[in-house]
N, C-alpha and C positions, 0 to 999 in steps of 0.2 A: 727483790723484783723478779717476777717470773720471766722465763725465756720467751723471746718474741716468736710468734708463729711464722713458719716459713710458707710462702706462697709462690707458686709458679704460674706465670701467665704466658700462654702460647698464642701468638697472633702474627700474621704475616705483615701487618701494618705497623711500621716502626713508630708512628706518631701515637697510636693507641698504647703501645708498650711504654713509651716515655711518659705519657700522661698518667697512666695507671701507677707506675713506679713513683712519680713525683707526688701523687696524691696520698699514697699509703706508706711511703718509706719510713716515716717516723714511728709508726706503730707496728710494722711487720718487716720481716726480712723478705724482700721481693727478688725473685729470679725471673728474667724474661727470656723468651726464646722466639725466634722468627720462623722456625720450621720444626717439624716433628723430631728430626735427628738431634737437634740442639736440646729439645725438651727431654728426650730420652737420656741424654748425657747428664743433665741436671738431676733427673730422678735417680739415676744410678749413683751419682756422686753424693746426693743429699737424700737418703731414704727417709729422712724425718720431715720431708715436705708434707704439710697437712692439707693444703687446698690447692687444686689445680683449676684455673680458669682457662678456657680454650675457645677460640673463635670457631664457628661452624664452617665458614667458607674460606678455605685456603687452597692454594694451587696444588700442593702435593697430595693432600687427603683431607677429608672432612673432619671436623671435631669429633663427631660420633665415631668415625673410623679410628681416630687416635685413641679415644677412650676405650674402645673395644680392644685395641691392640695392647694397651698397658694394664688392663683390668687384672689379668692373672699374675703379672709380675709385681704390680704396685696396687694392691686391692684396697689399701687403707685411706689414701687421701680422699677428701670430699671433691667431687668433680662437678664443675659448673660450666655449662655450655652457653656461650654468648653469640649473638648475631645482631648485626645492624641491618640485615637484609629483610625487606618487608614485601 
């Protein structure tokens, strides 16, 4: 059996993180972070993370700002920006 893909989800809303992890935990290794600092720590500790989901609207910085910040250090993961704001 092949190794599970590692996914990081950054969102300041705990309920979103819990639901995401509960839904995908059987097929993927899921890491969740509530702030950019926590997300940076996961990326540094797990350089083999393949996909990063990130909320756009967070208190500390936007998802776009976070992705711009990590692009040079962690260029390989697929980056997916999420928003519930309409």
